[in-house]
C-alpha positions as CSV (number, residue, x, y, z in Angstrom):
1,M,10.1,14.5,-4.8
2,C,7.5,12.9,-2.8
3,V,7.7,8.6,-2.5
4,A,5.2,6.4,-2.1
5,Q,5.6,2.6,-1.0
6,L,3.5,-0.3,-2.0
7,G,1.5,-2.6,0.4
8,I,-0.8,-4.5,0.8
9,V,-4.0,-4.5,2.7
10,K,-3.8,-6.9,6.1
11,K,-6.3,-5.6,8.3
12,P,-9.1,-2.8,7.6
13,G,-10.9,-0.5,9.2
14,E,-12.5,2.4,9.9
15,K,-9.2,5.2,9.8
16,K,-6.2,2.8,9.7
17,A,-5.6,-0.3,8.5
18,L,-2.8,-2.8,9.1
19,V,-0.5,-2.3,5.9
20,D,1.8,-5.8,4.6
21,F,5.1,-3.9,3.4
22,S,7.4,-7.5,2.7
23,G,6.8,-8.9,5.1
24,I,7.1,-5.8,7.8
25,E,3.1,-4.6,9.4
26,I,2.4,-1.3,9.9
27,E,-0.7,0.6,10.7
28,V,-1.1,3.8,8.8
29,R,-4.6,6.4,8.5
30,S,-6.9,4.3,5.6
31,G,-9.7,7.5,5.7
32,L,-9.4,8.9,2.2
33,V,-9.2,5.4,0.1
34,D,-12.0,2.6,1.1
35,V,-9.6,-0.1,1.2
36,K,-10.7,-4.0,1.9
37,E,-8.1,-6.9,2.7
38,G,-5.8,-7.6,0.1
39,D,-6.0,-4.3,-1.8
40,N,-3.1,-3.3,-3.1
41,V,-2.2,0.4,-1.9
42,L,0.6,3.2,-2.3
43,V,1.1,4.5,1.7
44,H,2.8,8.0,1.8
45,A,3.6,9.9,5.1
46,G,1.5,6.8,6.8
47,I,-1.8,7.3,4.4
48,I,-2.8,5.7,2.4
49,I,-3.2,7.2,-0.8
50,Q,-3.8,4.9,-3.8
51,K,-5.3,1.7,-4.4
52,L,-3.6,-0.1,-7.2
53,S,-4.7,-3.2,-9.0
54,E,-2.8,-6.2,-9.7
55,K,-1.5,-5.4,-12.9
56,E,0.0,-1.9,-11.7
57,A,1.3,-3.8,-8.8
58,A,3.0,-5.9,-10.8
59,E,4.2,-2.8,-12.9
60,M,6.2,-1.6,-9.4
61,K,7.2,-4.7,-8.3
62,E,8.7,-5.3,-11.8
63,A,10.4,-1.5,-11.4
64,E,11.9,-2.2,-7.7
65,E,13.2,-5.3,-9.0
66,L,15.4,-3.2,-11.6
67,L,16.5,-0.7,-9.2
68,K,18.0,-3.4,-7.0
């Protein structure tokens, strides 16, 4: 099973981006997906693998809360 983490892009770059994971900011690779500041993204193994719409991100956050 693969687990991807939901985050928000704080500072995009050409090959790396600073992503906020609930207050923890980590630099990850961003070359596979074109991202901009404020984008909701899924990160797996230190790589942005997908952008999410606001609706998708809200649904994921809601599901995470149910699992707590």
